[in-house]
N, C-alpha and C positions, 0 to 999 in steps of 0.2 A: 240363507245361502244364495238363493236366486237374486236377492236384492244386492248382495255384495258383489256378485259377478257382473251385474249390470252396471254397477258404479265403476268398476275397473275398466269395462269396455268404453264407457263414456269418457273416462279420464284419458285412455290411450288415444281416443279420437281427438281430443282437445290438444294433446301433445303433438300429434302428427300435423295438425292444422297450423300450429305456431311455427313449425319448421318448414312449411311449404313456401317456396319462393314466390314473389308476386308474379301475377300473370296479366297479360294484356286482355283485350275484349275477346280475343279468340282462344284464350286459355293458354297462350304461350308464355313461358317464364320471362320475366324482365330482369336483366342483370342489374346489380346495384350500381348507383352513380358514383363518380369520383369523389374522393375526400379532399376538400380544399385545405392545403397546408396553412398553417398559421404563420403569417409574415414575421420574419425575425430581423431583416436588414432594412436600412433606409433605401430610398430610390432617388438617385441623382439623374437629373435630366438637363442637358445643355442644348440650347437651340440658337442658331445664328439667325437673328431677326432680319438684319440687313447688312449689306456690304457695298460701299462705294469706294473703289480703288483700295487704298490701304486702311480705310475707316470702317470699323466693324462694330455693330451693336449686337449683343448676345443676351439671352434670357435663360433663367433657371425655372421657368414656369413648368409645373408638373413635378418638381422635386418635392418629396415628402418623407417623413420619418416612418419607421415601422410602427404597427399598431401598439398602442400602450407605451410609446417611447417619444422622445423629443430630439430634435437636432441640436447638437451642442456647438459644432464649429463647421466652417466651410472655407474652401480655398479655390480661387479661380486663377489658373496658370495659363497665361496667354502664349507661352512657349518661346517668347523672345527675350526672356529675362525679366519680364514684368509679371507680378502676382498681386492679386487682391485677396484679402482674408477677412474673416469676421466671425462673430459668435451667433449662435442660434441659426435660423434659416437664412439662406442667401437671399439677396434682393431679387425680386422678380426680373428686373432689368439691370444689368451691370452698367458701369460707366462706359461711355463710348471709348473704344480703344483705337489708336492710330499706330499702325505698324510703320517701321522705317522701310523705305523702298531702296532697292539696290539695282545692280546691272542686270539681274536675272529674276525671273519669277521664282518665288520661294513659297513653299507650303509649310505652314506651322500646324502643329498638333495641339490645339487648345484643349484644356482639361478642367472639368469641374469635379471637386471631391467634397463629400459631406461625411460627417462623423456624428453618430448619435450619442446619447448619454451613457449607453452601455459599451461604447467603444467600437461599435460596429460601423463599417464605412461602405461607401459605394462611389464609383466614378463614372463619368461619361466624357467621351472625347469627340471633338469635331475637327476635321481638316479645313484650314482656312488658307487659301492660296492668295498671296499678295502679288500683284503684277509688278513687273520691272518698271523702273523709272526711265522714261524715254531719254536717250542720249547719255545715260550714266556710263562712266568708264567700266569696261569689262576686263578684268585681269585674266591673263592666260592661266590655264590649269593644265598641268602635265601629269600623265600617268606615271607609274613606277618604272624604273629601269628594267629592261629585258636584255639579258646578257646572251651574247653569241659564243661561238666556239673560240677558245683562246688561240692566239698566234704565237708560236714559240720562236724566239729570235735565235740568231747564230751564237754559238758558244764563244765567249770572249777569252782572251788570254788570262783574265782574272778568274777563270773558271765559274763564271756566272753567265746567264742568258736571260734576256727579257721575256716576260710573259705579257702579251698585249691582248686584252679582252675587250672586244667591241660591245657597245650597248646602244639601245635605242629607247626612246620614250614617245608615247603617243600623246598628241595634243587632244585633251578632253574638251577644253573650252578655248576657242580662239579669242584673242584680245580684240577689243573694240573700243571706240570712243576715247582713245588715249589711255586705256588701261595698260597695266604692266605687260611688257612684251614677254614672249615665250623664251625660256632659256634654251640651251642646246637640246636638240632632239636626238642627237647621236654623238658618240665619242668613244674614247677608249680609256681603260684603266690599265696602267703599266706597273707591273711588279717584276721581281726577279726570282730566279731559282738557281740552285747549284747545278753545274754540269762539268764535264771533263773536256778541256780544250785540246783540240788536235790541229796543229798548224796546217794551213792550206797547202795543197800540192800544186806548184806552178804548172804541172803537166807538161805539155809539149811547147809551152811558150818559151821564146828566147828573148833576151834583152835586145831592144832595138839598137842598131848601130848607124853611123852616118852612111855606111855602104848600102843600107836598106832603102835609102831615099834616092829617087831619080827625079831631077828637075824636068818638068814638062813644058812650062811656059808661064805666061802672065795674063791677067785681065785687068780692066780698069774699073774704078768705082763709078757709081752713077753720078751724073752731072750735078745732082742736088748737093754733093759734097764739095764741089770745087768753085764756090762763089768767091767773092772778094775776100781778101785777107790771106793769112798764111796758115794753111792746114798742114801742120808739121808733125802730127802724132797720129799714126794710123790705128785707130781703135776699130776692131773687126772681130766678128765671130760667125759661126755657122749654125743653122738649125734646119730641120726638115719639117715641112708642113704637108700633111697628106702624102708623105713619101717623096716630096719634091724638095731638092736642096735649095735653101735660101741663104742670102748673106745679110747680116746685120751690121750696120755701121753707126758710128757716133760722129756726126758732122762737126765742122768748124765753120768760121773762126769763132773765137770768143766774142760775145756781144749779143745784142738783142736778137732773139729768134734763132740763135745758134745752138750748137751742141745738141742737135736733134737726133733721135733714133730713126734711122732709115732702113727699110727692108727692101731687098731687091732679089730677083732670081739670079742664081749662079749662071753666068753666061758661057762657061767653058773657058778655054785658054788658047793662046797662040805661042809657039816657040819663037816667033819673030816679034820683037818689041813693038815695032811700028804697026803691027797688025793686031795688037792685043784687043780683044772684044770689049765693048762697053757693057756695064750692068744697067741696061736701059729698060728692061721689061720687069713687070711686077713691082714697080717702085711704090712704096707706101711711106708717107711721112708720118711717123708715130709720135711726133711732138717731143717736147723737152720738159715734161712734168717732173722729171727727176731733179731739176735744179732747185725746186722748193725743199728738197731733202738734203741738199749739200750744206750741212751745218757744222759749225765749230763745236768744241766741247761745251761751251757755255750757251749753246742754242742760237748764237748769232749766225747770220748768213756768211758763208765763206766767200770772200771777195776775190781771192787770187787762186781760183780753182785749177788744179792740175789733175786731169783724169788719169788713172793708172791703166785701167783696162776694162773690157767688157767680156762677158762669158755667158753663153747660152747653157742652161741647165735643163736637159731633156727630162730627167727624172722628176723635177719639181715644176716643169713647164714655166720657167721664169728666166728673166735676164738679170744678171748681176752686174753692177757697176762699182768699181772702186775709185776713190777720189782722195785728194789731199791738197796740200799747198804747193804752188809752183816753186816756192823757195822758202823753206822753213828754217831760216838761219837762226831763229831763236831757240830751236830745238824743242818746241812744244810737242810732247809725245802722247797726249791724252785725247786727241781729237778722234771722233768716229770716222770710219772710212768706207762703210759698205751700205749699198742701197739695193733693194730688190724690186723688180718689176714683173708682176704677174700678167700673163697674156690671155685675152679673150679675142681670138682672131675674127670672130663673126661680128664684132662691134665695128662702128665707123672708125676710121684711122685715128682720130684724135682721142678716142676712148679705149683703144685696144689694150693699153698698159695701165695697170693700177699700181702705183708706187708705194713703197713702205720703207721704214728705216729712218735715219741711219743707226748703225750699231758700231760699237767698239768692243775690244776683247781684253781678256786677262789670261794669264798663264805664265809658265816658266819652263826652262829647259834644264834638265839635271846636269849639274857640273858646270853651268855657265850662268852669267848674269843676263842672258837674253830674255826678252819679253816681247809679246805681240803688240808692241806699241804701234801708233799710226805709221811710223817710219818703216816698220817691218811688215806692214800689211796693206799699204795703200797702192802698190805698184801693179799688181796683177792678181788674177784669180783663175782657178781651174776647178773642174769637178773631180771628185774622188770616186773611183769605181766602187760599186756597192759591196762587192766581196771584200775588198781591202778595208773599206770603212767599217764594215760589220766586224771583221776579224780583229782589227788592231785599234780602231778609233772610236769605239762605242757608237757606231752608226753614222759617223760624219760623212757628209756628201759634198763639201766644198773645202778648198784650201786656198789661202792667200799668201802672197809674198810682197816684199818691198825692200828697196835699198836706197831710197833717195829722200833726204831731208835737208841736207846742206853739204858743204864740202867735207864734213866729218862722218860720212855715212856710206862708204862703199862696202856694204855687207856681202856682196856677191850673191850667189843663188841661195835663197832661203824660202821656207814654206812652213806655214802654220795651218793645221786642219782645225776647222770650227766644229767642236764636238756635237753641239745641237744646232742644226741648221735653222736659222730664223725663218718664220713664216710671215705671211702678211698681217697676222694678228699679234706677232711678237712686239711688245712695246719698244719704241726706239730708246736710244741712250737717254739717261735721266735728265740731262741738261736741256734736251730739246722739248721743252714743255709745250710749245705750240703745235707739235706733232703727236702729242699724247705720251711724251716720255715719262717714265716712272723711275723710281729709285732702284738701284742695284740691277740694272739690265745688262751689264757687261757680260759677254758670252765667253765661255771657257774655250781656250785654244790649246792644241797639242802640237808641240814642236816636232817637225819631221827632219829638217836639215837647215843649216844657216849659220849666221854669225851674229855678233853683237855690235855695239856702236863704236867702241874704242879699242877694247883689248884684243879683238880678233878681227882680222880682215878676211873677206872671202878669198880663197886661194884660186889661182888660175894657172893652168899647166902651160909651161913654155912661153917663149916670146915676150918676156918682160923682165923687169929689174926687181931685185929683192928688197930695195930700200923702201922706207916709209916716207910719207909726205911730211913737210914741215908742220909743226903744231901738234902732231900726234905723239905717240910714244917714241922713246929714244931709238936710234939717233935722229935728231932733228936736222933736216936738210940732207941732201944727197951729193954724192960725188958727181963730177961733170966730165964723163968720158967723151971721147969724140965719136964713137960708133959702137954698135952692138951687132951681134949676129944672132940669128934665131936660137941656135943651140945654147947660147949662153944666157938667154933671158928666161928666168923663171921667177915666180913670186906671187904677189898679192894684188887684189883689186885696189885701185886708188880712186881719187875723187871723181874722175870722169868715167869710171867703169859702172855701167848700169845693167842690172838684170831686170828687164822690164816686161817679160811675157813668159807664160808657162802653159803647157797642155799635157794632160795625163792620158797616155795610151794604154789600154788594157783590152787588146783584141785577141782573137782566137789563137794566133801564132806568135804575136809580139807584145811586149810590154815595155814601158819606159816613161819617164817624166822628162820632157824637153823644156829647156830654158833658152830664150833668145837674149843675147847679151851684147851690149855696146862696149867695145874695147878700144883702148888707145894702142897704137902700134909704136913700139919704142917707148920713150919717156916724155911725158907732157909737162911743159914748163910755161910760166909767165916769161915773156920776153921783155925784160926791163934792163936799164943801163946798170943798175947797182947789184941786182941779184937775180938768180934763176930759181924760183921756188916751185915745188910741186903744187899745182892748183888747177883751176879750170879755165884758163885763158886759151889753151890749146892753140898757141900761135907758133911756137918753135918746137921742132921735133928732132930727135935723133934718127938718123937714117937706119932702116933695117933692110938688109940685103935679101932679095928673094921676091917671088911673085906676091903682089899685094892685092887687097880687096878694093872694091870701088868705095870710096869714102869722100866725105866733104873735106874741102881744104880752102882756107882763105885767111883773112887777117882779122876776123872777129870771133867772138865766142861761138862755139859749135861750128865754126867754119862757115858762117853765113855772111861774112862781111864783104865778100867780093865774089865775082863770077867764078865758075868752076875752073880748076886748073888740072894739069896732068896728074894722074893718080898713081901711076906705076913708078916707084922710086928706085927701081933696080939700077945700081951703079951711080945714082945721083949723090950730090954732095950733102954733107951734114945740114940738117934743118930744112931740107926740101921735100921730105917724104910725106905721106898721108898721116893724118892724126887719129882717125876713128874708123872702125868697121864693125860689122856684125859677126858674131860667133854663135854656134849652136852647141849646147851642152846636153848630154843625155845621162840620166841616173837610173839605176835599177831600184824601184820602190822597195824591193825586198832588202835593200841595204839601209833604209831609213831607220831613224832612231827607235820608233815604237816597235819595230820588228826585231832589231838586234839588241835593244836595250843599250845602245851605244851613245856616244857623244855626237851631238848634231854638227859639231865642227869637223868631225872626222869621217863624214860620209864620202866615200870615194866617187869620183866621176867615172862612169862606165865608158863614155866616149865623148869626143868634142872635135870641132873643126871651125876655122874661119869659113864662112859660107862661100866666098869666092875661091878659096883654095880647093874646096871639094867640088863645087858646082860652078864652073867658070862663067856660065851664062846667066847666073842668078841676078835678080834685081833689075838691071838695066843693060842697055847696049851702048857702050861708050861712043860707037861710031855715029849714033844719033845725036850726040851732044847733050845727053842727060846725065844726071847723077843723083844719088840717093841721099836724102837727109837721114842720118842714123837716128832712128827713134824705135827702140825695141818694145813696142806696145801692142803687138798683135801676134798671136799664134792660134790656129784653129785646126781641128781635125774632123774627118767624117769617116766612120768605120765602114759604112755601107759601100762607099766608093773607094775606100782605102786611100784617102788623100790627106795630106798635111799642107796647110797654106800659111804663108808668111807675107804679110802686107808691108809696104814701105811707101813713104811719101816721096814724090818725085818733083824736082824743080826742072822745068823745061827751059833751056837757054835758047835764044837770048831773051825771051819774053818773061822768064821767071814766074810763070804761072804754076800753080800747085795743084796736084791731084794725087789720088791713091792708085797704086798698082799692087797687085797681089801675085806672089810667086806660088805656083802649084807644084807639089811634089807627090809622086806616087810612092807608096810603101810596098816593098816586096812581100810576097805571100809568106 
């Protein structure tokens, strides 16, 4: 028993010993060491051995399979579209690789991948930065569009309104070394939405009348306009620069260095003709770069230019010029007529204006054959008030008129609004290839009032005959009475009737569209032995009793064939009265066709007068021995000073020198 118990104790001691943790020399237990996992995957190692510019040498040294396995395949991806592959282990050193260089530094993520026989794989990646090639083109890179708050347009009569959303883009990479330029970094996207149209309320505005105008006096053009030659068409408009009123003129005569845009300060006026102040201060010669844009329909240069008018557009900060043929007897109606000049006043004089165009137009007038051909759009231009343009014309800001192409075109007062105002980047007419013309660039025009070429003449109230001229619609030829009185004369425009200037007034208290018209007094005839035909010789006249305007009179076309003669024909015999004079017509724009949905031929005249009948001192003082050449090519207005200005070319006898004088009218509050 004692032996058995001793054996058990010795066994228990042995068991306890085997369970005792190892100890250090001090008897402290030592924890067991980590257990190394058995490798199961291969190991890919990629090393860049060397790099010189785009040339790279890489190695796979250190790449190995898992224990008890072998590598089956490998792939070296240089990340530029080039790959190397093989079986077994990869080469210790790969083929030298040459990257393509571009305009910028580029970092490639090269990758080595190995797969063992068990399908297990491993990868290793190295970043390789390839430097840019010196002088390589750098293309512009733009960021995405960032949209701003939309701008909601005025509701139109069509019950739609525009939604204009501005956007911007940031330039991420600037172009360099001839790389692709950046596109637009800002712009707008225009859509439309439904709305309920409410016609505008004219409020306290009244329609302007001739009684609202008071003649104040005249002033002279700058000397730069009165050189040699015959300056017989007064092209004139007004603008403000820093709040200061300026005059813009288109000089003459036709020829080298002529037809220049001249700017001068407004000099004020004098009620005494002989004391009219000169426009001698602030004169800037802005050149005649517009001549390069005076093209025909086929792109050829226009050789017989007749300028219609010039107009300053404050909203677009530009000058508009209309032009055409001096005598388009062939009736070509497809020529462009409009040029735009954008101003940068801080530039030197010769580079103030950047010209663009020319443009021509398309459109129709309901119930008429009228179209915005060059003959109906080349004579004058005016700006359209923004409220009216937005309400009735889809945002139009300019309107053009014209009445002169040959003896068969006395349209009277007409006006076409250009629905989308051309900008400096609007391509010119397609035929003008040398100026960047493209296909289908004719701009849409909307008819406001007017007539057509043959079937309808412009109507004129009072003081005329109802007969048509020979060669037009029946009856051909007219009766030949011995005299007329004012009350008996009513009818239509004929071949020497010209509507040559317009200006649109939309001020706080008054509104109206004014036209300056050249009229014949009585009936104008050729003076030949065999016949007296309605035409444009303006030699023989029927006498009209009553006070007459100051007009040209002589033995040649337009009355320029002989020195001035007496102009008051009161009580004078048949054939001795004046032949031409200026009249002023006023229309209410609320009566225009787009407002009333009416016929453009039936827009009523709100008021009219011969200038000398209403304003006896206008234009010239006959006691000084001067008279006015009738050329209705200028009307301008300034709302700030409440002034309307009417220029006229003056011949001074007996020297027959030519210059511009401008009549200044105040507009009643």
